Every structure is written in C-alpha cells, then in structure tokens.
N, C-alpha and C positions, 0 to 999 in steps of 0.2 A: 418228619422234614417237613411235607404237609402245613404241620402247624407252625410251627417255626419260621416258615415264609410268610405266612401271614400273620403272624406276629411282628415282624420284620416290615410288611406290609403296613401295618397299621402304627405303627412307630414312626415310619417314614412319614405317612399322612399327618400325623399328630406333629411332628417336629416341624413339618411345612406349613401347616398353619399356624403355629406357634411363633414361625419366623416371620409369616408376613404380619399378624398381628403386632409383633414388635416393631417392623418396620413401620406400619402404619401408624402406631402411637409416636415413634420417634419423629417421623415427618409431621403429624400433628403439632408435636411440642415443639418443634425447630419454628412450623409457620408462627405458631402461639408466641414464641419468641419474638420473632421479628415484628409481628405486629404490636405487642407491648412495647418493644425498642420505638417504633415507627411511633405509638401514642406518645411515649414520654418525651418524645423529642418537639413535639407540639406542645405551647404554652398551655398549661391546664386554665390559667388567669387570662380571660379575651380581655381583662382592661387592667393596665398596670396601675403601681400603686398612686404614682404622680398625674396619670393620669385621670383617675378618679378624683384627686386633690381638687386639679385643674379645672375637672367639671363641676364640683361644686364650689369651686368659688365663681363662677361664672354663674351658676343658680343664685347665689347670694349677691353677685353685682348687678344681675336683672332682674332680682325679686324686688316687687314692691311693697311697701311697708302697708300693714294692714290699719294704721289710724291716718287719719287726715294732716295735711299739713299743719302746722302751729306759728302762727304770726307770733314775731318776738318785737313788733312794734311797741316802743313804748308811749302810752296816751295815745293813742292812734287818732283819736276823735277832738275834734276843735272844742268842743261844747265840754268836754272832762279838761281839757287843757285851760279853758277861760273860766270853769266854776270855782267858785269861792275868790280864795285870795290868790288862783293863779297857781302857776306850776312852780314848785320849789325850785333851788339851786341844782338839787341831785336830779331831780327829774329834767332840767333843763340839760344837765349835762350829758345824760344820758340818751335824750332826745338830740342834740346837737350831734354826740356819736354815731347816732342810728343815721342819720340823714347824711353826714360825711361818708357812712359806710355804704350807702346804695349808688356811690359815683363807682365805676368800676378802674380798675388800676390801668388795664392794657386797652388803650383806643380800639375800634374795628378795625380793622385793617385788610385794604383790599389789594388781593394776590392775583394778578392777572393768568398766570399759572394754573391757578384751579380749576378756571373756569375753560377748559377749551372748546375751540369755536372751529367748526371745520370752515374750508376754504370760501364755501360761498357765503356765510355768514362774514368771516373777515372782510372779503372785498365789499359788503355790503354794510358794514360798519365804517368802514374806512373813511369815506367824506366827513362824517359826522365826528367819527374818533379824532380827525386833522383839525378840522375849521371849527369845531364847538369842544369838544372837550378837553382839547389840549389846550387852546390859549384861555378855557375859564380856569383850569387849574393853576395856572399862572397867575390870575387875577382875583379869584375867590378860592373858596375851600374846598375840598374834597366832595363834600355835599352838595353844596351848590353846583359842583362843576356838574354830577352826576345827576341832576335833578334837569338840570340845562338840557344836558345830551340826551334824556329821555325824552323831554317835553317837546323841544324845538323840532326835531326832524316829525314829528307826528303832526305838529299845527302846520309845517310847510307841506308834509304830504298831502294833508285833509284840504288845504287853500288848491292846493294844484289838483287835487280831483274834483273838487268842486269848479275852478274855473274849467276844467275839461268838461266835464257833464254841462254848465252852464252855456257854454261856446259850442257846443252839439247842439243843445234844445234851439239855441240862438240861431246858428247860423249854418248847420248841417242838416236842415229839416227833409223829410222826403216831401219831394212835390215832383212835378211833371218832367224836369231836368234831368233826373238821376233816379236810379233805380236803388241807390242805400240810402243811408242816412234813415233820422230817427221820425218817428210817424207819433206826430202829436191831435190829438183828438181834445175839442172843445165840447165841454158838457151842454146839452141843449138847457135852454129856459122852460121854466114849467108855467105854461099859459092855460089858464082856465078861462071859460065862459067865451065872452064878446073878443079875448085877447086871440084865443085860440081861431076864432072865425077873422078876426082880422091880420092872421099870420098871411104873408104870400105866399102864392102857389109857387111849387119848383117844378122845373122841367126836367126831364129824364135825364138829361146830358148833365145837371149837376149832380147824378150821383159819381162818386169818386172822384172830383172833378181835380185834385190833388193843386190847385191854384193855377187852371191853365185858362179859365177865363178870366182870372184877374192879371194874367204876367202882363208885361210892360214892354217886351220886345216881341218880333216877330208878328206884329199887327197886321192880316192881310186884309188890305182894304177893298171892297166891291167896285169893280169898274163902272 
C-alpha cells in the first residue's frame, strides 16, 4: 500500500511539473506569435520605392557636373573674326544667331507682392513711392524710375543731414549763454623761436572763456 501511495505521489508530481512546463511553453509561444504579428505590422522597408526614386532625382538635380562649363560661342575673339579674308557666310550666320540667343525672351518683371515689407518700412518708403517713383514710371521706364527712386531720397537725406550739421556748428555752438550745444576747438598755431616769445601772455581768466570776454551784450561799465 505504501509503495502504491509513493508511486501515485511520484506520478502526481511528474504530471504536475509536466503541466506547468506545457503551460509555460504555450505562454511563450503565444507571446512570440504576438510579437511576430506586431513586427509584421511594421513596414520592413523604411523607405518606399517612390521615396527612393524621388531622393535620387534630387541627387541628380543638385549634383554638379564634373566637367567645367563649355562655351558654345562661335568665333569669340575679334582677332579671329578679322584674320585673313574675314568670316565666312556660315560663320556670320552662326555668329548672328548666337548674338540673338543672348537676348532673353521674357523681361525681368517687378512683382511687389514677392517683396514683403513690414508696416514701418512701408511708411518710411511711402513718400518716395508716391512723389518720385510713381510719377517717374509715367514719364520714363521702370529701370529709370527705380534708379531715381533709389538715388533721389538718399541725396535729399544727405543734403538734409549736412545742412543740419552745418547749422549746429555755425549757430548752435556751446558758449557762456547756454549749457548745451557743440563745443568747437581750434587748433593752436605752431610757434617756434622768436614767435613763441612774441606771443601775448594770457590771463588766468582766459581759461575756458567760452566767448564771455568777446560778448557784445551785458557790458558792465565801471562807474
């Protein structure tokens, strides 16, 4: 009886362990299948064929040639054109065609919408646009109007700034009557030898006089 109980105990332990092993294997198999399914849902190719084709098209577009640019101008040198009996009729026709090809078909066009300006620049440019460029377009070409629009305001601003500086230096110098203004210093002459001895002696009150002694108003006369 004890032997049968022992055998039953051994079989029970064996089948229990076998069941746990099978259950663990099944769980691992299910997990691996889920991972495989998840991996299959991910595109194995990170770059599509059309993306690769587009990328190589961009490479070809931006790639520079390994050869230097070649000039196709026929008879480019004047000495060659005048050598011997000159150019033949075929060379003249080819040269004429090449010269005509240098003229572009479409003129360069100015599109104001392609050049956005902020509100401050629009206000700053408004007087010149209305008073200079707009009337100039009616009388001259676009290129001439653009040149006038570029040069005339700068000339006026340069003249105005020069006149302002000249007015400040001439009429708004710093002297004893005002605390502000431009301080103008004059260079001292070079005196050598006898000239240095002949120069007049200056009083202590002459230092930083600011034109007080040479004033023409508020002259106090002693009694």
